[in-house]
N, C-alpha and C positions, 0 to 999 in steps of 0.2 A: 762322545768322548771327546777330551784335548788331545793334538799332537801336540806336543810342549818339546823349546827347541831351545835350545841355551848356547847365545853368541858373545861373544867380545864386540865391540862398540865398529870395529874397520872389520868385521865382518860380516855386518848385515847390509842389504843387500839396498839400494838409493829406496824401494818401493815398500822392502819392509819398515826401514825407518819413517819411508813415509805415514804410510798406518799405524805405526806404535804413534811417533805423535798428533794424529790425527784422533785415533781411540785418546789418546788421555787431553788431548784439548774439548773434545766431545763431554768426556766426564766432569772434569777440574775444573775446565772455564766454562765451558755452557753450561752444563744439568747444576752445577754448585754452585752456578751463575759468583763464580771468584776469578776476580782479575791477579793474574801473579804471573811471574817470572818461570814458565816451567820449563824455558831451553835452561838450564843451569850450568852450564862446560861439567858437569857434572860423569853425563852420559860416557863421553872416551872413557870414564876409571869407570863403571861400569862393567857387570857380563847383563846382560839384557834376555830374561826368561820369559820366552811369547806362546803361547799360545794360539795355534791356529784350531777351526773347525770348519772346511770344507774348502780351505785354502784361506781363510779371511780371519785375521788377526781377529778374534774378541775378549783374551786375557792378556795383563804383564802386569809381570815384578821385574825393577832392575837390583841388582844385590850386588855389594860390595864387601871386601876384603876387611879387617882392623886396619883403621887408619883412614883408608879412604874417604868415609863419610862420619863415621862416628867414632871409638873408639875402638865397641865391638862391631861385629860383623854386622852390616844391616841389611835390612829388605826396606822400597820403596814403591813409589809413581804403583803402589797395587786396585788396578782397576780390572775392570769387567761391562764388558759392552752391555747399556742396557738392558737390551732385549737379550741377554743370554743369565742374566741372574738369579733365573729359576731354575737352571743347570746345576748350584752350588759347585760352579767353574773357581766362584774363590779361594775354595777349599785344594782344588786342584792345582791351582799357579799358584797356591800359598808350600805348597806340601811338595809341589818340586823347587821350589826356592829355597825351601829348609835344606831338597834331598842334595841339593846343587852348593849351601855353604858347608854342607858338612863333606860330601864328596871333592871340591876344589878345592878350598881354604882351610880343611881337617879343622874345623870351627862348629861348635855347637852351640854356642851361646852367642844369640841374638837380639839384636835391638832394635825396637820401628818407632817411627813419630807417629802415633794412629790417629786417627778422626777418633773423638768422644765416642761416637753413636753409633762407631765399627769395637766397639770395643770387646760387646758379648763377645761377636762374630774371633775375633782375636784369643780374647779368654779361654776358644775352645779346641785354637793350634796350644793348650801351652803355655801363652805371652801371659806376664803377670805383671801388673803395672804399676810402675813405680815413680815417685813423685807428687806434683799437685799439676792439676790442667792446667796446661798455659794455649794463647793467643797462635795458630800461625797463618801467616796470610786469611786473617778475621776468619778463621775457623776455628772452635773448640778442639783441641790436641791433647794428649797425653803423651809420655814416653811408656811403654812397656816394653820386658825385656824373659827371653826364653831362655832357660838356660838348661 
C-alpha cells in the first residue's frame, strides 16, 4: 500500500523534489528514450501527489486547477517506478489525484494528455478520448477527459 501525500511546491523538501525529479527523469527520459524539457516552470503552480513505499518515492502525479495548464482541471506527469508497476500503484496515485482535484479544487471534470499506449489504463479510470492522436515530444498522445 502506498502512503500518499499532497504538497504544494513550496512545501516540498529538497530531498522530495530531488526524488520526484529523479523518478520523472528515470521514466520519461531514460526508459522512454525521450529527450525533452521536464522542468517546465509548471511545478510551482501544481499540487504534487506523491506515493511513498518504505519512505521511497515510487509514484507521482502533479495536478492543476482549471486555467493553470488546460482550461479544465488536469493531471500530468503520471509516473510509477518500473520496479513497482506490478503493484498497480498507477491506479492508486491516479485515484488519489482525482480525489484531490475534487476535494481541493471542487472540480470533477479533468483533462489529461495521455500517451496512446496507456489509453486502456485511463479508460479504466473513466477517462474518454477527445479529438485525434497527436505527437508530444515525439510520442503519440491523445487528449482524454473524465466528467
